[in-house]
Structure formats: C-alpha cells, structure tokens
N, CA and C atoms as an extended XYZ file, in Angstrom:
195
Properties=species:S:1:pos:R:3:atomname:S:1:resname:S:1:resid:I:1 pbc="F F F"
N        -5.061        9.138      -24.874 N   MET     1
C        -6.362        8.515      -24.562 CA  MET     1
C        -6.158        7.190      -23.807 C   MET     1
N        -5.097        6.421      -24.175 N   LEU     2
C        -4.856        5.169      -23.492 CA  LEU     2
C        -4.449        5.394      -22.063 C   LEU     2
N        -3.795        6.508      -21.774 N   VAL     3
C        -3.396        6.791      -20.382 CA  VAL     3
C        -4.637        7.002      -19.536 C   VAL     3
N        -5.642        7.675      -20.056 N   PHE     4
C        -6.866        7.895      -19.282 CA  PHE     4
C        -7.622        6.602      -19.083 C   PHE     4
N        -7.547        5.661      -20.022 N   LEU     5
C        -8.186        4.391      -19.849 CA  LEU     5
C        -7.435        3.472      -18.913 C   LEU     5
N        -6.112        3.531      -18.950 N   GLY     6
C        -5.283        2.631      -18.161 CA  GLY     6
C        -4.964        3.101      -16.758 C   GLY     6
N        -5.045        4.392      -16.522 N   PHE     7
C        -4.677        4.958      -15.217 CA  PHE     7
C        -5.524        4.448      -14.082 C   PHE     7
N        -6.874        4.415      -14.222 N   PRO     8
C        -7.636        3.894      -13.071 CA  PRO     8
C        -7.301        2.441      -12.676 C   PRO     8
N        -7.103        1.579      -13.694 N   SER     9
C        -6.782        0.203      -13.375 CA  SER     9
C        -5.383        0.071      -12.712 C   SER     9
N        -4.467        0.925      -13.114 N   VAL    10
C        -3.137        0.888      -12.492 CA  VAL    10
C        -3.204        1.354      -11.068 C   VAL    10
N        -3.995        2.414      -10.770 N   THR    11
C        -4.125        2.857       -9.399 CA  THR    11
C        -4.854        1.877       -8.507 C   THR    11
N        -5.851        1.219       -9.020 N   ILE    12
C        -6.560        0.209       -8.258 CA  ILE    12
C        -5.642       -0.990       -7.956 C   ILE    12
N        -4.902       -1.410       -8.968 N   PHE    13
C        -4.006       -2.554       -8.812 CA  PHE    13
C        -2.875       -2.188       -7.817 C   PHE    13
N        -2.373       -0.977       -7.885 N   THR    14
C        -1.311       -0.533       -6.969 CA  THR    14
C        -1.830       -0.450       -5.548 C   THR    14
N        -3.063        0.017       -5.395 N   SER    15
C        -3.617        0.075       -4.008 CA  SER    15
C        -3.870       -1.317       -3.434 C   SER    15
N        -4.247       -2.253       -4.266 N   GLU    16
C        -4.440       -3.627       -3.804 CA  GLU    16
C        -3.110       -4.237       -3.392 C   GLU    16
N        -2.070       -4.024       -4.159 N   ILE    17
C        -0.732       -4.528       -3.836 CA  ILE    17
C        -0.219       -3.878       -2.552 C   ILE    17
N        -0.451       -2.571       -2.403 N   THR    18
C        -0.022       -1.861       -1.225 CA  THR    18
C        -0.708       -2.394        0.016 C   THR    18
N        -1.988       -2.609       -0.060 N   ASP    19
C        -2.734       -3.188        1.074 CA  ASP    19
C        -2.226       -4.558        1.440 C   ASP    19
N        -1.879       -5.349        0.430 N   GLU    20
C        -1.347       -6.668        0.657 CA  GLU    20
C         0.018       -6.617        1.336 C   GLU    20
N         0.853       -5.677        0.892 N   LEU    21
C         2.203       -5.550        1.472 CA  LEU    21
C         2.103       -5.013        2.920 C   LEU    21
N         1.171       -4.169        3.188 N   ILE    22
C         1.025       -3.598        4.546 CA  ILE    22
C         0.635       -4.718        5.566 C   ILE    22
N        -0.021       -5.729        5.077 N   ARG    23
C        -0.451       -6.819        5.950 CA  ARG    23
C         0.667       -7.825        6.214 C   ARG    23
N         1.845       -7.663        5.606 N   THR    24
C         2.926       -8.604        5.838 CA  THR    24
C         3.487       -8.399        7.242 C   THR    24
N         4.158       -9.472        7.710 N   SER    25
C         4.628       -9.419        9.108 CA  SER    25
C         5.728       -8.420        9.343 C   SER    25
N         6.647       -8.255        8.345 N   PHE    26
C         7.750       -7.322        8.601 CA  PHE    26
C         7.287       -5.859        8.634 C   PHE    26
N         6.252       -5.524        7.895 N   VAL    27
C         5.713       -4.162        7.918 CA  VAL    27
C         4.953       -3.937        9.218 C   VAL    27
N         4.171       -4.958        9.636 N   LYS    28
C         3.468       -4.818       10.892 CA  LYS    28
C         4.422       -4.670       12.090 C   LYS    28
N         5.488       -5.472       12.072 N   SER    29
C         6.429       -5.385       13.199 CA  SER    29
C         7.169       -4.039       13.181 C   SER    29
N         7.460       -3.519       11.994 N   SER    30
C         8.108       -2.177       11.917 CA  SER    30
C         7.164       -1.115       12.413 C   SER    30
N         5.901       -1.229       12.117 N   TYR    31
C         4.916       -0.244       12.604 CA  TYR    31
C         4.781       -0.350       14.131 C   TYR    31
N         4.787       -1.569       14.684 N   LEU    32
C         4.641       -1.739       16.094 CA  LEU    32
C         5.867       -1.264       16.864 C   LEU    32
N         7.015       -1.254       16.186 N   MET    33
C         8.254       -0.770       16.850 CA  MET    33
C         8.356        0.758       16.748 C   MET    33
N         7.393        1.430       16.121 N   GLY    34
C         7.333        2.897       16.150 CA  GLY    34
C         7.721        3.564       14.834 C   GLY    34
N         7.763        2.838       13.732 N   ALA    35
C         8.134        3.456       12.455 CA  ALA    35
C         6.974        4.351       11.966 C   ALA    35
N         7.342        5.434       11.332 N   SER    36
C         6.343        6.338       10.767 CA  SER    36
C         5.888        5.784        9.412 C   SER    36
N         4.821        6.406        8.883 N   LYS    37
C         4.293        5.977        7.605 CA  LYS    37
C         5.330        6.241        6.507 C   LYS    37
N         6.064        7.376        6.627 N   PHE    38
C         7.076        7.683        5.635 CA  PHE    38
C         8.177        6.657        5.648 C   PHE    38
N         8.560        6.168        6.835 N   HIS    39
C         9.602        5.146        6.933 CA  HIS    39
C         9.151        3.836        6.302 C   HIS    39
N         7.937        3.470        6.552 N   ILE    40
C         7.409        2.209        6.013 CA  ILE    40
C         7.322        2.279        4.505 C   ILE    40
N         6.896        3.411        3.987 N   ILE    41
C         6.801        3.570        2.521 CA  ILE    41
C         8.229        3.545        1.935 C   ILE    41
N         9.144        4.281        2.539 N   ARG    42
C        10.467        4.431        1.986 CA  ARG    42
C        11.258        3.135        2.099 C   ARG    42
N        11.206        2.454        3.211 N   ARG    43
C        12.051        1.291        3.426 CA  ARG    43
C        11.428       -0.044        3.017 C   ARG    43
N        10.122       -0.135        3.034 N   HIS    44
C         9.467       -1.449        2.806 CA  HIS    44
C         8.714       -1.466        1.465 C   HIS    44
N         7.974       -0.429        1.126 N   LEU    45
C         7.149       -0.470       -0.038 CA  LEU    45
C         7.841       -0.047       -1.326 C   LEU    45
N         8.662        1.042       -1.234 N   MET    46
C         9.324        1.563       -2.442 CA  MET    46
C        10.267        0.563       -3.105 C   MET    46
N        11.085       -0.225       -2.396 N   PRO    47
C        11.904       -1.189       -3.076 CA  PRO    47
C        11.112       -2.184       -3.865 C   PRO    47
N         9.984       -2.600       -3.372 N   TYR    48
C         9.144       -3.525       -4.075 CA  TYR    48
C         8.548       -2.889       -5.339 C   TYR    48
N         8.092       -1.635       -5.204 N   PHE    49
C         7.514       -0.968       -6.375 CA  PHE    49
C         8.561       -0.545       -7.388 C   PHE    49
N         9.767       -0.286       -6.945 N   ARG    50
C        10.837        0.019       -7.914 CA  ARG    50
C        11.161       -1.168       -8.787 C   ARG    50
N        11.122       -2.331       -8.196 N   SER    51
C        11.506       -3.514       -8.973 CA  SER    51
C        10.377       -4.000       -9.882 C   SER    51
N         9.149       -3.881       -9.430 N   TYR    52
C         8.024       -4.367      -10.217 CA  TYR    52
C         7.092       -3.303      -10.760 C   TYR    52
N         7.358       -2.054      -10.463 N   GLY    53
C         6.469       -0.964      -10.860 CA  GLY    53
C         6.296       -0.833      -12.353 C   GLY    53
N         7.377       -0.867      -13.105 N   VAL    54
C         7.296       -0.722      -14.552 CA  VAL    54
C         6.525       -1.884      -15.161 C   VAL    54
N         6.780       -3.080      -14.630 N   LEU    55
C         6.052       -4.266      -15.129 CA  LEU    55
C         4.572       -4.160      -14.875 C   LEU    55
N         4.160       -3.666      -13.694 N   PHE    56
C         2.768       -3.498      -13.342 CA  PHE    56
C         2.104       -2.485      -14.295 C   PHE    56
N         2.781       -1.358      -14.517 N   ILE    57
C         2.176       -0.321      -15.345 CA  ILE    57
C         1.980       -0.802      -16.748 C   ILE    57
N         2.964       -1.413      -17.353 N   PHE    58
C         2.832       -1.886      -18.729 CA  PHE    58
C         1.820       -3.034      -18.826 C   PHE    58
N         1.777       -3.873      -17.851 N   GLN    59
C         0.823       -4.999      -17.866 CA  GLN    59
C        -0.593       -4.452      -17.830 C   GLN    59
N        -0.861       -3.473      -16.971 N   GLN    60
C        -2.227       -2.936      -16.859 CA  GLN    60
C        -2.579       -2.069      -18.072 C   GLN    60
N        -1.623       -1.339      -18.640 N   LEU    61
C        -1.930       -0.541      -19.833 CA  LEU    61
C        -2.185       -1.467      -21.050 C   LEU    61
N        -1.463       -2.557      -21.142 N   LEU    62
C        -1.734       -3.493      -22.215 CA  LEU    62
C        -3.069       -4.188      -22.079 C   LEU    62
N        -3.438       -4.442      -20.823 N   SER    63
C        -4.749       -5.055      -20.626 CA  SER    63
C        -5.898       -4.087      -20.976 C   SER    63
N        -5.602       -2.761      -20.849 N   ALA    64
C        -6.601       -1.788      -21.202 CA  ALA    64
C        -6.794       -1.716      -22.712 C   ALA    64
N        -5.762       -2.089      -23.453 N   LEU    65
C        -5.882       -2.101      -24.913 CA  LEU    65
C        -6.865       -3.153      -25.346 C   LEU    65
C-alpha cells in the first residue's frame, strides 16, 4: 500500500530533478555536439541517479508515511 502512495511522489520528484539536470551546461553542450538521448542518459544522468537514487526513494517514501 505504501508503494502505491509513494510512487507518484517519487516519479514527480525524479522528473523534476531530471529536468533540472538537462538544463545544466554540460548536458546542453553534449546535446549540441551531437549526443543522442541514450548517451545523455547513460553518461550524464545515470551517475547522478545511481549516487542519490536510493536516498531520493527512501526520502519520498518516508514523507508519504
């Protein structure tokens, strides 16, 4: 039950963070140099989410409690 309550907030929070990261200068410059969406996700976004992803999920699930 808590997963169903916490999942929407985690997805909204993740999409906000993703939008914020896409607006950074190094992602924009990579896109302008011809990088694909898969490359940007794999090289720029995934390292950030790997390091902070678990923290984000638990933080949002606890706030749903």
